[in-house]
ZAVO-247187 format. One line per field, with one value per residue (C-alpha): residue number from 1; residue in one letter; x, y, z. Coordinates in steps of 0.5 Angstrom, whole numbers, plus 2048, in hexadecimal, padded with zeros to 3 digits. Example, Ala and Ser with C-alpha at 12.3 -4.5 7.8 and 13.67 -1.06 7.14 Angstrom:
BEGIN
num: c(1 | 2) .
residuo: c(A | S) .
px: c(819 | 81B) .
py: c(7F7 | 7FE) .
pz: c(810 | 80E) .
REM end
This chain:
BEGIN
num: c(1 | 2 | 3 | 4 | 5 | 6 | 7 | 8 | 9 | 10 | 11 | 12 | 13 | 14 | 15 | 16 | 17 | 18 | 19 | 20 | 21 | 22 | 23 | 24 | 25 | 26 | 27 | 28 | 29 | 30 | 31 | 32 | 33 | 34 | 35 | 36 | 37 | 38 | 39 | 40 | 41 | 42 | 43 | 44 | 45 | 46 | 47 | 48 | 49 | 50 | 51 | 52 | 53 | 54 | 55 | 56 | 57 | 58 | 59 | 60 | 61 | 62 | 63 | 64 | 65 | 66 | 67 | 68 | 69 | 70 | 71 | 72 | 73 | 74 | 75 | 76 | 77 | 78 | 79 | 80 | 81 | 82 | 83 | 84 | 85 | 86 | 87 | 88 | 89 | 90 | 91 | 92 | 93 | 94 | 95 | 96 | 97 | 98 | 99 | 100 | 101 | 102 | 103 | 104 | 105 | 106 | 107 | 108 | 109 | 110 | 111 | 112 | 113 | 114 | 115 | 116 | 117 | 118 | 119 | 120 | 121 | 122 | 123 | 124 | 125 | 126 | 127 | 128 | 129 | 130 | 131 | 132 | 133 | 134 | 135 | 136 | 137 | 138 | 139 | 140 | 141 | 142 | 143 | 144 | 145 | 146 | 147 | 148 | 149 | 150 | 151 | 152 | 153 | 154 | 155 | 156 | 157 | 158 | 159 | 160 | 161 | 162 | 163 | 164 | 165 | 166 | 167 | 168 | 169 | 170 | 171 | 172 | 173 | 174 | 175 | 176 | 177 | 178 | 179 | 180 | 181 | 182 | 183 | 184 | 185 | 186 | 187 | 188 | 189 | 190 | 191 | 192 | 193 | 194 | 195 | 196 | 197 | 198 | 199 | 200 | 201 | 202 | 203 | 204 | 205 | 206 | 207 | 208 | 209 | 210 | 211 | 212 | 213 | 214 | 215 | 216 | 217 | 218 | 219 | 220 | 221 | 222 | 223 | 224 | 225 | 226 | 227 | 228 | 229 | 230 | 231 | 232 | 233 | 234 | 235 | 236 | 237 | 238 | 239 | 240 | 241 | 242 | 243 | 244 | 245 | 246 | 247 | 248 | 249 | 250 | 251 | 252 | 253 | 254 | 255 | 256 | 257 | 258 | 259 | 260 | 261 | 262 | 263 | 264 | 265 | 266 | 267 | 268 | 269 | 270 | 271 | 272 | 273 | 274 | 275 | 276 | 277 | 278 | 279 | 280 | 281 | 282 | 283 | 284 | 285 | 286 | 287 | 288 | 289 | 290 | 291 | 292 | 293 | 294 | 295 | 296 | 297 | 298 | 299 | 300 | 301 | 302 | 303 | 304 | 305 | 306 | 307 | 308 | 309 | 310 | 311 | 312 | 313 | 314 | 315 | 316 | 317 | 318 | 319 | 320 | 321 | 322 | 323 | 324 | 325 | 326 | 327 | 328 | 329 | 330 | 331 | 332 | 333 | 334 | 335 | 336 | 337 | 338 | 339 | 340 | 341 | 342 | 343 | 344 | 345 | 346 | 347 | 348 | 349 | 350 | 351 | 352 | 353 | 354 | 355 | 356 | 357 | 358 | 359 | 360 | 361 | 362 | 363 | 364 | 365 | 366 | 367 | 368 | 369 | 370 | 371 | 372 | 373 | 374 | 375 | 376 | 377 | 378 | 379 | 380 | 381 | 382 | 383 | 384 | 385 | 386 | 387 | 388 | 389 | 390 | 391 | 392 | 393 | 394 | 395 | 396 | 397 | 398 | 399 | 400 | 401 | 402 | 403 | 404 | 405 | 406 | 407 | 408 | 409 | 410 | 411 | 412 | 413 | 414 | 415 | 416 | 417 | 418 | 419 | 420 | 421 | 422 | 423 | 424 | 425 | 426 | 427 | 428 | 429 | 430 | 431 | 432 | 433 | 434 | 435 | 436 | 437 | 438 | 439 | 440 | 441 | 442 | 443 | 444 | 445 | 446 | 447 | 448 | 449 | 450 | 451 | 452 | 453 | 454 | 455 | 456 | 457 | 458) .
residuo: c(X | X | X | X | X | X | X | X | X | X | X | X | X | X | X | X | X | X | X | X | X | X | X | X | X | X | X | X | X | X | X | X | X | X | X | X | X | X | X | X | X | X | X | X | X | X | X | X | X | X | X | X | X | X | X | X | X | X | X | X | X | X | X | X | X | X | X | X | X | X | X | X | X | X | X | X | X | X | X | X | X | X | X | X | X | X | X | X | X | X | X | X | X | X | X | X | X | X | X | X | X | X | X | X | X | X | X | X | X | X | X | X | X | X | X | X | X | X | X | X | X | X | X | X | X | X | X | X | X | X | X | X | X | X | X | X | X | X | X | X | X | X | X | X | X | X | X | X | X | X | X | X | X | X | X | X | X | X | X | X | X | X | X | X | X | X | X | X | X | X | X | X | X | X | X | X | X | X | X | X | X | X | X | X | X | X | X | X | X | X | X | X | X | X | X | X | X | X | X | X | X | X | X | X | X | X | X | X | X | X | X | X | X | X | X | X | X | X | X | X | X | X | X | X | X | X | X | X | X | X | X | X | X | X | X | X | X | X | X | X | X | X | X | X | X | X | X | X | X | X | X | X | X | X | X | X | X | X | X | X | X | X | X | X | X | X | X | X | X | X | X | X | X | X | X | X | X | X | X | X | X | X | X | X | X | X | X | X | X | X | X | X | X | X | X | X | X | X | X | X | X | X | X | X | X | X | X | X | X | X | X | X | X | X | X | X | X | X | X | X | X | X | X | X | X | X | X | X | X | X | X | X | X | X | X | X | X | X | X | X | X | X | X | X | X | X | X | X | X | X | X | X | X | X | X | X | X | X | X | X | X | X | X | X | X | X | X | X | X | X | X | X | X | X | X | X | X | X | X | X | X | X | X | X | X | X | X | X | X | X | X | X | X | X | X | X | X | X | X | X | X | X | X | X | X | X | X | X | X | X | X | X | X | X | X | X | X | X | X | X | X | X | X | X | X | X | X | X | X | X | X | X | X | X | X | X | X | X | X | X | X | X | X | X | X | X | X | X | X | X | X | X | X | X | X | X | X | X) .
px: c(81F | 823 | 820 | 824 | 821 | 822 | 81F | 825 | 823 | 822 | 81C | 816 | 818 | 818 | 815 | 818 | 81A | 81D | 81B | 820 | 81C | 81E | 822 | 81D | 81D | 817 | 817 | 812 | 810 | 815 | 813 | 816 | 819 | 814 | 819 | 81F | 820 | 824 | 828 | 828 | 820 | 821 | 821 | 828 | 827 | 82F | 82F | 82B | 82E | 831 | 82B | 826 | 81F | 819 | 814 | 811 | 80B | 808 | 804 | 801 | 801 | 804 | 80B | 80F | 80D | 80C | 810 | 816 | 813 | 816 | 81D | 81C | 81A | 820 | 824 | 820 | 81D | 81B | 817 | 810 | 80B | 806 | 801 | 7F9 | 7F4 | 7F2 | 7F9 | 7FA | 7F5 | 7F9 | 800 | 801 | 7FE | 802 | 809 | 807 | 805 | 80C | 80F | 80C | 80E | 815 | 815 | 812 | 817 | 81D | 81B | 819 | 81F | 824 | 824 | 828 | 827 | 81F | 81B | 81E | 819 | 815 | 80E | 810 | 814 | 80D | 809 | 80F | 80E | 807 | 805 | 80A | 805 | 800 | 7FA | 7F7 | 7F1 | 7F2 | 7F3 | 7F5 | 7FC | 801 | 807 | 80D | 813 | 816 | 814 | 81B | 81B | 813 | 815 | 81B | 817 | 818 | 813 | 810 | 80E | 808 | 805 | 7FE | 7FC | 7F7 | 7F3 | 7F7 | 7F2 | 7F7 | 7F5 | 7F1 | 7F5 | 7FA | 7FC | 800 | 804 | 804 | 80A | 80A | 810 | 811 | 814 | 812 | 80D | 80E | 808 | 80A | 805 | 806 | 802 | 7FC | 7F6 | 7F2 | 7EC | 7E7 | 7E8 | 7E2 | 7E3 | 7E7 | 7E6 | 7EC | 7F1 | 7EF | 7F5 | 7F1 | 7F4 | 7FB | 800 | 807 | 80E | 811 | 80E | 810 | 80C | 80B | 80C | 809 | 805 | 80A | 80B | 804 | 7FF | 7F8 | 7F5 | 7F0 | 7E9 | 7EB | 7E6 | 7E7 | 7DF | 7E1 | 7E7 | 7E2 | 7DD | 7E3 | 7E5 | 7DE | 7DD | 7E4 | 7E2 | 7DB | 7DF | 7E3 | 7DE | 7DA | 7DF | 7E0 | 7E7 | 7E9 | 7EC | 7F2 | 7F2 | 7F9 | 7F8 | 7FC | 7F8 | 7F7 | 7F3 | 7F3 | 7F0 | 7EA | 7E9 | 7E8 | 7E4 | 7DF | 7DF | 7DD | 7D8 | 7D5 | 7D5 | 7D1 | 7CC | 7CB | 7CA | 7D1 | 7D3 | 7D0 | 7D1 | 7D6 | 7DC | 7E2 | 7E9 | 7EE | 7F4 | 7F4 | 7F7 | 7F3 | 7ED | 7F0 | 7F0 | 7E9 | 7E6 | 7EA | 7E7 | 7E0 | 7E1 | 7E4 | 7DF | 7DD | 7E4 | 7E6 | 7E4 | 7E1 | 7DB | 7D6 | 7D7 | 7D2 | 7D5 | 7D7 | 7DC | 7DA | 7D2 | 7D3 | 7D8 | 7D9 | 7E1 | 7E5 | 7EC | 7F1 | 7F4 | 7FB | 7FD | 7F6 | 7F8 | 7FC | 7F7 | 7F0 | 7EC | 7EC | 7E7 | 7E0 | 7E0 | 7E4 | 7E6 | 7ED | 7EF | 7F5 | 7FC | 801 | 800 | 806 | 805 | 80B | 80E | 80B | 805 | 7FE | 7FE | 804 | 802 | 7FB | 7FF | 803 | 7FD | 7F9 | 7FE | 7FE | 7F6 | 7F2 | 7EC | 7EF | 7F1 | 7F5 | 7F3 | 7F8 | 7F5 | 7FB | 802 | 807 | 80F | 812 | 817 | 811 | 80E | 808 | 80C | 80F | 808 | 805 | 80A | 80A | 806 | 800 | 804 | 80B | 80F | 813 | 816 | 810 | 815 | 81A | 816 | 811 | 816 | 813 | 80C | 808 | 802 | 7FC | 7F7 | 7F4 | 7F8 | 7F6 | 7F7 | 7F2 | 7F4 | 7F0 | 7F6 | 7F6 | 7FC | 7FB | 7FB | 801 | 7FD | 7F9 | 800 | 802 | 7FC | 7FD | 804 | 801 | 7FC | 801 | 805 | 80C | 813 | 816 | 813 | 817 | 816 | 816 | 812 | 812 | 816 | 81B | 817 | 811 | 816 | 818 | 811 | 810 | 816 | 815 | 80E | 80E | 814 | 810 | 80A | 80D | 814 | 815 | 814 | 81B | 81B | 81F | 820 | 825 | 828 | 828 | 82B | 82C | 82A | 827 | 826 | 81F) .
py: c(82B | 825 | 81E | 817 | 811 | 80B | 806 | 801 | 801 | 806 | 803 | 801 | 7FE | 800 | 806 | 80B | 812 | 817 | 81E | 823 | 82A | 82F | 82B | 826 | 81F | 81B | 814 | 812 | 80B | 805 | 800 | 7F9 | 7F7 | 7F2 | 7EF | 7EE | 7EA | 7EB | 7F2 | 7F3 | 7F5 | 7FA | 802 | 805 | 807 | 807 | 80E | 812 | 80E | 813 | 818 | 819 | 817 | 81B | 817 | 812 | 813 | 80D | 80E | 807 | 800 | 7FC | 7F8 | 7FC | 803 | 800 | 7F9 | 7FB | 800 | 7FC | 7FC | 804 | 805 | 801 | 806 | 80C | 80A | 811 | 812 | 812 | 80F | 812 | 80F | 810 | 80D | 807 | 805 | 805 | 7FF | 7FC | 7FD | 7F8 | 7F2 | 7F4 | 7F3 | 7ED | 7EA | 7EC | 7E8 | 7E2 | 7E2 | 7E4 | 7DE | 7D9 | 7DC | 7DB | 7D3 | 7D2 | 7D6 | 7D6 | 7DE | 7DE | 7E6 | 7E5 | 7E7 | 7EE | 7EF | 7EB | 7EB | 7EE | 7F4 | 7F5 | 7F5 | 7F9 | 7FF | 7FF | 804 | 809 | 809 | 80F | 80F | 815 | 817 | 81A | 821 | 823 | 827 | 823 | 826 | 821 | 824 | 820 | 822 | 825 | 82A | 82C | 82D | 831 | 836 | 833 | 834 | 82D | 82C | 828 | 822 | 821 | 81B | 81B | 815 | 812 | 80D | 808 | 803 | 803 | 809 | 80B | 812 | 817 | 81B | 823 | 826 | 82D | 831 | 838 | 83A | 834 | 82E | 827 | 822 | 81B | 817 | 810 | 80B | 80F | 80D | 813 | 80F | 80B | 804 | 7FF | 801 | 807 | 80D | 811 | 815 | 81C | 820 | 826 | 82C | 829 | 82F | 82E | 830 | 829 | 823 | 81C | 818 | 810 | 80F | 807 | 808 | 80D | 807 | 805 | 80A | 809 | 806 | 80A | 808 | 805 | 805 | 801 | 7FF | 7FC | 7F8 | 7F5 | 7F3 | 7EF | 7EC | 7EA | 7E7 | 7E3 | 7E0 | 7DE | 7DA | 7D7 | 7D5 | 7D2 | 7CD | 7CB | 7CE | 7D2 | 7DA | 7DC | 7E4 | 7E5 | 7EB | 7EF | 7EE | 7F5 | 7F9 | 7F5 | 7EF | 7F3 | 7F7 | 7F0 | 7ED | 7F3 | 7F3 | 7EB | 7ED | 7F2 | 7ED | 7E8 | 7EE | 7F0 | 7E9 | 7E9 | 7E3 | 7DE | 7DE | 7D9 | 7D9 | 7DD | 7DA | 7DF | 7DF | 7E0 | 7E7 | 7E9 | 7E7 | 7EB | 7F2 | 7F0 | 7F0 | 7F7 | 7FA | 7F8 | 7FB | 801 | 802 | 809 | 80C | 80B | 80F | 809 | 807 | 802 | 804 | 7FF | 7F9 | 7F4 | 7EF | 7EA | 7EB | 7EB | 7E5 | 7DE | 7DF | 7D9 | 7D9 | 7D4 | 7D0 | 7CE | 7CA | 7CA | 7CD | 7C7 | 7C2 | 7C4 | 7C3 | 7C8 | 7C6 | 7C8 | 7D0 | 7D3 | 7DA | 7DC | 7E3 | 7E1 | 7E4 | 7E5 | 7EA | 7E9 | 7E1 | 7E1 | 7DA | 7D7 | 7DA | 7D7 | 7DB | 7D8 | 7D1 | 7D2 | 7D5 | 7CF | 7CA | 7CE | 7D0 | 7C9 | 7C9 | 7CD | 7CD | 7D1 | 7D9 | 7DE | 7E5 | 7EA | 7F1 | 7F5 | 7F6 | 7F0 | 7F1 | 7EE | 7EB | 7E7 | 7E1 | 7E5 | 7E9 | 7E3 | 7E0 | 7E7 | 7E7 | 7E0 | 7DE | 7D8 | 7D2 | 7D4 | 7D0 | 7D5 | 7D5 | 7D8 | 7D7 | 7D3 | 7CF | 7CE | 7CD | 7CD | 7CD | 7CE | 7D3 | 7CF | 7D3 | 7D9 | 7DF | 7E6 | 7ED | 7F2 | 7F9 | 7FB | 7FF | 802 | 807 | 80E | 80E | 812 | 817 | 819 | 819 | 81E | 822 | 822 | 825 | 82B | 82C | 82B | 830 | 82E | 831 | 82A | 823 | 81D | 817 | 810 | 809 | 808 | 804 | 808 | 808 | 80B | 810 | 812 | 813 | 818 | 81C | 81D | 81F | 823 | 827 | 828 | 82A | 82E | 830 | 834 | 82E | 82B | 824 | 81F | 818 | 816 | 80F | 80A | 80E | 815 | 81B | 821 | 828 | 82B) .
pz: c(804 | 802 | 800 | 800 | 7FC | 801 | 7FC | 7FA | 7F3 | 7EE | 7EC | 7F0 | 7F6 | 7FE | 7FE | 803 | 803 | 808 | 808 | 80C | 80D | 811 | 816 | 816 | 813 | 811 | 80E | 809 | 809 | 80B | 805 | 804 | 7FD | 7FA | 7F5 | 7FA | 800 | 807 | 808 | 801 | 801 | 806 | 805 | 805 | 80D | 80D | 809 | 80E | 814 | 817 | 817 | 81C | 81A | 81D | 81A | 815 | 811 | 80D | 807 | 807 | 809 | 803 | 804 | 7FF | 804 | 80B | 80B | 80F | 814 | 81A | 817 | 816 | 81D | 81F | 81C | 81E | 825 | 827 | 820 | 821 | 81C | 818 | 813 | 812 | 817 | 811 | 811 | 818 | 818 | 813 | 814 | 81A | 816 | 810 | 814 | 818 | 811 | 80F | 815 | 813 | 80C | 80D | 812 | 80D | 808 | 80D | 80E | 807 | 803 | 808 | 809 | 80F | 810 | 811 | 814 | 814 | 81A | 81F | 821 | 828 | 825 | 821 | 828 | 82B | 826 | 825 | 82A | 827 | 821 | 820 | 81B | 819 | 815 | 80E | 80D | 814 | 815 | 81A | 81D | 81C | 81F | 825 | 82C | 82E | 828 | 82A | 831 | 82F | 82B | 824 | 81E | 81D | 815 | 814 | 810 | 80E | 80A | 804 | 802 | 7FC | 7FA | 7F9 | 7FE | 805 | 809 | 803 | 804 | 800 | 805 | 806 | 80A | 80B | 80E | 80F | 808 | 804 | 803 | 800 | 7FE | 7FD | 7F9 | 7FC | 7F7 | 7F4 | 7F0 | 7ED | 7EB | 7EF | 7F0 | 7F1 | 7F9 | 7FA | 7F7 | 7F3 | 7F7 | 7FA | 7F8 | 7F5 | 7F9 | 7FA | 7F9 | 7FA | 7F9 | 7F8 | 7F5 | 7F6 | 7F1 | 7F0 | 7E8 | 7E8 | 7E2 | 7DE | 7D9 | 7D8 | 7D4 | 7D4 | 7CE | 7CA | 7CC | 7D2 | 7D8 | 7DF | 7DE | 7D7 | 7DB | 7E0 | 7DB | 7D8 | 7DE | 7E0 | 7D9 | 7DA | 7E0 | 7DE | 7D8 | 7DD | 7E2 | 7DC | 7DA | 7E1 | 7E2 | 7E8 | 7E8 | 7EB | 7ED | 7F0 | 7F4 | 7FA | 800 | 802 | 7FD | 7F7 | 7FA | 7FD | 7F6 | 7F2 | 7F8 | 7F7 | 7F0 | 7F0 | 7F5 | 7F1 | 7EB | 7EF | 7F1 | 7EA | 7E7 | 7E3 | 7E8 | 7EB | 7F3 | 7F5 | 7FA | 7F9 | 7FC | 7FF | 804 | 80B | 80B | 805 | 80A | 810 | 80B | 808 | 80F | 811 | 80A | 80D | 814 | 812 | 80C | 80F | 810 | 809 | 802 | 7FF | 7FA | 7FC | 803 | 805 | 802 | 807 | 804 | 80A | 808 | 800 | 7FF | 802 | 803 | 804 | 807 | 804 | 80A | 80A | 804 | 801 | 7FB | 7F9 | 7FA | 7F9 | 7F3 | 7ED | 7E9 | 7EA | 7E9 | 7EF | 7F0 | 7F4 | 7F6 | 7F9 | 7FB | 7F8 | 7F2 | 7EF | 7F0 | 7F5 | 7F7 | 7FD | 7FC | 7FB | 7F4 | 7F2 | 7F4 | 7F0 | 7EA | 7EA | 7EA | 7E5 | 7E0 | 7DC | 7DC | 7D6 | 7DA | 7E0 | 7DF | 7E3 | 7E2 | 7E5 | 7E7 | 7E9 | 7E9 | 7E8 | 7E8 | 7E2 | 7E6 | 7EA | 7E9 | 7E7 | 7E2 | 7DF | 7DE | 7DB | 7D6 | 7D4 | 7CE | 7CD | 7CD | 7CF | 7D4 | 7D8 | 7E0 | 7E4 | 7EA | 7ED | 7F1 | 7EC | 7E6 | 7DF | 7DD | 7D7 | 7D6 | 7D4 | 7D9 | 7D7 | 7D9 | 7D9 | 7DC | 7DE | 7DF | 7E6 | 7E9 | 7EF | 7ED | 7E9 | 7E2 | 7DF | 7DC | 7E2 | 7E6 | 7E1 | 7E2 | 7E9 | 7E9 | 7E5 | 7EB | 7F0 | 7ED | 7F0 | 7EF | 7EF | 7EE | 7F1 | 7ED | 7F0 | 7F1 | 7E9 | 7E4 | 7E0 | 7DA | 7DE | 7E1 | 7DA | 7D8 | 7DE | 7DD | 7D6 | 7D6 | 7DD | 7D9 | 7D3 | 7D6 | 7DC | 7DA | 7E1 | 7E5 | 7E8 | 7E7 | 7EC | 7EC | 7F1 | 7F1 | 7F7 | 7FD | 7F9 | 7FD | 7F9 | 7FA | 7F9) .
REM end
């Protein structure tokens, strides 16, 4: 078995792994790098350009895992594309939105290579997508190999609990098995229940390491963190300020909206409209429509019934009145430039009545990451377009992660019992922690951490 890491960055970037097993080749994920632009954001497809790819399996529909799928299919037009049925309902909307974002960035930032693909290209490849239920074993060999009597390896999707449709991917060959966690969450969130990986056993484990550099504080509970968030929102509303919760449109937005709905139902917050973005609204509707297919809590909670959701119109974030206690749950989670979250943050930062509450990961090199690191009263450069800003509003961070905590992942390694663990999707400190801990607890397991474009034997 050979595994090639196609992520162009040694840390978190564009997720893509090429697996060569028993003369069959599978691409697992086709992401885009969230901090790079143009061709630099692509996985290293050139590293496998001369190989014949049989299939592409997608773990979930976040951009860093699926954002360059049309480019991958341009390189490998004969490959068929497999994903969960829930991801199947999401993927076209995600890719069309990517075209819109890239087109805007081309016009605003002068990135000539954008868009990397077009709306027509997304429409042309969509009939090749196949959605499957969790825990169904599917053959993925190319048709020509099947016809020739070749053995076909299989894939099976396991519910990863990270976001709607997310999956770990089990690959079974005649002699070896591999399990790829994708992004996984073992604890229950507000809407989605934790991953269902209980019976996973494999020879090789490719594992995310996102939170390897973050220990869970003693006595921490998610319930207490939610109560802390509710109290902070009440404080802002009481002083007639507004609350900005920057959120990824898929997953994080719906989790926060569900929590706000439950707070209002319990009397912790007075009922009021919640402002969201257009893409967030689209995914929120899908969460409502597909509630019966998902392994979730509060299955009868319908966002359209429990909340009054108002979609921000174009440029409305630049002009609307912010006093009076408004709540915004809008993209982007890292306050990326030219997004409603970025525009609102610029307006709110200098006013002590307002608050910006983070509820997820923000890379240190993004506007959100720089804001998280800033101290109250500090002046710093938020972004090139915003320039210098001074932190006068209330900025707080709440740990409501959709990624597995590191100790849970370490326990998972023991339950899988692999001969080899391949580490990825994490910063250097995170990978280092897992290397040390796996080596200490499970000394017989071989640990690999392939660099960009590197192929390893497992």
